[in-house]
N, C-alpha and C positions, 0 to 999 in steps of 0.2 A: 728559784730563790724566793719569790713573791709567794709563790704558795706556801713554802714552808713557812715563810712569816707570818701568814694567815693562820697557819696550824697553830702556830705557837701560840699566836695570840687569843685563840679560841679558848686553847687551854688554860692559860694565865688570866684570863678576863673575869673569871667568875666572882673572886674577891673583890675587885673593881666595881662590878655590876652591883653587888649587895650593899657597897659601901654609898654607889651613888642612889640607889632607891631607899636608904636609911636617910640619906640629906633630903630627898625628896619629900618622904613621908614627914618628916619634920617640920619641914616649911609648908608642907601642905596642911599640917594639922595646925600651925601658925596662922597660916592665912585665913583657916575657917573660923578659929576662935576670934580673930580681929574683923573680918569682912564677911561673915556669913550672913545673908540675907541685908545687907547695906548697898548692895550694888544694884539699882533698878533705875533704868532708863526709860522714859516713855517714846513716841514714835516721833516726836519731836526733836529728840537726842538731848531732852532736858533730863534733868535728876529729878526723879518722880520715887519715892520711897514706898507710898500709899497703891499707887496705879500703874507704876512702871513693871517692866520684864527684865529679868536679868540677861545681859549679854551671853554669849556662849563663854566668853573666859570670865568664870566667877567663882567664889569659893562657896558656894552652898552646900554641895554633896562632895563628897573626898575623891570620887572620879572628876568630878570637873576642877576641883582644885588641883589635882595630879595633870591633868591638861592643861591647866594654866601654867604651873610650875614647870612643865615641859616646854611650853612655849618660850616661857623664860631662859630657860636654862640654854633653849636654841639658839637665842638671841634674834627670835624671829617674831617681831610685833610686841615685844615687850613694853615697850615705850608707850604704844596706845592703851596697853592693859593698865600700866601705870598710872597713865594718863586719865582713864577712866575711873580707876579705884580713889585718886585723889579729889576728882569731881566730886564723887559720891561721900568719901569721908573726911578726910583733914590733908594737910598738905604734910604731916608728920608719918605718912602710910610711904612717903618715899624712901624713907629711911629701910623699910621692908626688903624695897626691891633693890636697892643699892647693895644691901647683903645678900640678896638672891643671885644677882649678876657677879657680884665678887667672888661669893662662894660657887655658886654653879659656873658660871661662864668663863671665870679667870681660873681658879685652882683645880676644880676637877677635870677640866677639858685640857689642863695642861699635863694633868696627872694621867690621863688618856693617852695624851700625844707621848708623854714620857715612857710609859708601857708599851705603845707602839714602836717606838724608835729601839727601845733595849731589845725586844723580841725581833726585830729587824737585824741587829747584829747578831744574835743568837743564830738566826736563820741563816746568815751570812757565813758564818764560821762552820756551821753544821752542813751548809751547802759546799764549802771546800773540803772537810772530812769525807762528806760522800764521794767527791770526785778522786779523792786519793785510794777510798776503799773501791771505787770502781775501775781505779787503773790497776790494782792487783788482781 
């Protein structure tokens, strides 16, 4: 039954993945327009725009921006990224991260769980129908 659920989920997860990447792309572009080149920290962990280096989680390129958005969507270290951005720019950048966590972490992940549970019910009924057909 679990394998049937996984097969149903893989076949119906395509539109969700496109929807997820669309939101990640939007947030990556907004992050790049607001914070590109502004997150620079020197070796003493102080903000230094002229001589500092960008941390790994930055918005300088599209690939780094996608990585940063993915880290925030997974809720793995998003607060460190947010505090670094707040230190380098302003306190109002917290609104960007609040929207990112609300949309990505709460809404999109709950949508994924709803898809999984719906497909689990479909697989359960499919498994029962399969047992009836095997009995004949």
